[in-house]
C-alpha positions in Angstrom: 2.1 17.9 5.9 0.1 15.3 3.8 -3.3 14.4 5.3 -6.1 12.1 4.3 -8.0 15.1 3.1 -5.3 15.6 0.4 -5.6 12.1 -1.1 -7.1 11.6 -4.6 -9.5 8.7 -5.3 -7.7 5.4 -5.3 -4.6 6.8 -3.5 -3.3 5.0 -0.5 -1.3 6.1 2.5 -0.1 5.0 5.8 -1.2 6.8 9.0 1.6 8.5 10.7 0.1 10.9 13.3 -3.0 12.5 14.6 -4.3 14.3 17.7 -5.7 11.4 19.8 -7.8 13.6 21.9 -9.7 15.0 18.8 -10.4 11.8 17.1 -13.6 9.9 18.0 -13.1 6.6 19.7 -15.1 4.8 17.0 -12.4 5.7 14.4 -9.7 4.3 16.7 -11.8 1.1 17.1 -12.2 0.7 13.4 -8.5 0.8 12.8 -7.5 4.4 12.5 -4.2 3.9 14.1 -0.5 4.7 13.3 1.0 2.4 10.6 -2.3 1.2 9.3 -3.1 1.6 5.6 -5.8 4.0 4.4 -7.3 4.3 0.9 -9.6 7.0 -0.4 -12.5 5.2 -2.2 -15.0 7.9 -2.9 -15.9 11.6 -2.2 -19.4 12.9 -1.7 -20.6 16.0 -3.5 -18.6 19.0 -2.5 -15.9 16.6 -1.3 -17.5 16.0 2.1 -17.6 13.4 3.6 -14.9 11.1 2.4 -15.4 7.3 2.1 -12.3 5.4 3.1 -11.0 1.9 3.5 -8.9 1.8 6.8 -7.2 -1.5 7.7 -10.1 -3.5 6.1 -12.9 -1.3 7.6 -15.0 1.0 5.5 -15.4 4.4 7.1 -17.0 7.7 6.1 -15.4 10.8 7.8 -15.9 14.5 7.4 -13.2 16.4 5.6 -12.4 18.5 8.6 -11.6 15.3 10.5 -9.5 14.0 7.6 -7.3 17.2 7.7 -6.2 16.2 11.2 -4.8 12.7 10.3 -1.3 12.9 8.9 -0.2 10.2 6.4 2.7 9.1 4.2 1.8 8.2 0.7 2.3 4.7 -0.5 
């Protein structure tokens, strides 16, 4: 299973699946939905948190949360 946490900087993917009950509502509101594109822009020191562009929104999420969002590489 490929997740957002496994992306390299600059890589893009399409969100496939995630546990809806474990994702914060704010992420869903900002476009973290199936079939939306995600790009890893930057990693903080020690690779946590991750700075992403999801469907035109810029979001920072913890690596632990990123491991729960399954993607398909583009």
